[in-house]
Residue, then its C-alpha position, 0 to 999 in steps of 0.5 A: m343241555p343243548y349241544n351249543a351250550l355244552k360246546a360253549g362250556c367246553e371251550r370256557a373250560v379249556e381257556e380257563g385250564f390252559p391260559a394263553r395256551a389254547l387254540i379254539v376254532n369256531p367253523g361256520i357251515i362245514f361242507g365237503p367230502g365225508e359230510n354226514v349232516g347231508r346238506l351238500p349230499w342231499w343237493l347233490e343226490t336230488v340233482a343226480h336224479g334229473g328232471r326238475v328240481l325246486a330251488p329256493g327263492s333267488p339264485d343270487r342270494a349269497v351263502q358262506l360255506i367252508d371246506a372241512r379240509d380247509i379248516a383242518d389245514f388252518m388248525l394243523d398250521r397254527l399248531a405247528e407254529g405254536g398258534t393260540g387264541r379263538y378264530l372264526t373259520t367261515g370261509v370268504r363272505g359271500n364265496t358263492t350264491m345259491g345259483e352258483l352252488l346248485g349250478a355246481c351240483v348240476d355241472a358235477t353230476g352231468a345230470g342236466t337237471e333243471l333248477v326251478w326257482a320258487d318264490e320264498q313266501f310261496l314255499e313257506d305258504h306250502g309248509v316248506a321248512p327253511w334250512t332243514e327241508v331245503p338245506l342251506w335256505a336261510p330266508d329273510i326271516p329274523e331267525m335267520a338274520g346274519i347267517w351268512a354275514s360272518s368274518s373269518a378275517k382274523a383267520l384269513a390274515e393268519g393263513l386260512r385258505c379256502r378252495p373254491v366252492a365248486e371244487t368242493v361240490a365236485d370232490t363230494w360228488r366224486a366221494l359219494s359216487e365211489g362209495g367213499c362217504p357214508r349215506p346214512k338218513y340225513l339228520q340235523g339233530k333229530t330233524p330229517v334233512g331234506l324234502s321228501e320225494d312226494k312233498h317236493d313233487t306236490v309243491l313243484a306241481a303247486w308252483d307250475d300251477r300258480r305260473s300257469q295261472a299267472t301267464a294265463q292272467q297276463r294274456l288276458p286282453d285289458a278291459s279298456a282295449r275291449q271298449 
């Protein structure tokens, strides 16, 4: 049975076994120091190498993240107050963009890395898998509709506090640099997280070639002007 079905079943069992006494928190995408799935760590480690790094789509695409420490603080506060109920804890809607997130990675690592924003359709045409090979990339496809549109309004009204994303990025890089985070082979389930170096470089070279061709095409004199 898949993880999500087991999780939902456990939650129902708790609610049935402890009516009006259960506190259930449903997080969104969790990140922060100690993250072992590797979404943010992969970006930080890739950016830290310097040079040029592929980035997906538009830097203005909103994303929605929450620090694990903020979830923990909220749960402890609710428990101390005897709180019950179900809460969605996904952070503040649109609390950052892909551009701001990856820019924070560049700032935190101090690597001076150039982010190269490639067209989403181009990436898909070159076999780049959203979400897993490019962590946190959720293009406009039906399977990912609404992924960054959840509301934590109920939890926020009850005291959920979300620190700035740039703070979490800096803290995560500090932990990685100091050896305070595990560096396993990053996996989402059994799927590796992040582009391999060879595939990254191949797709980046193809994107550079496409842009060069487009630039050359724009420089061609208009046929009517030569008449």
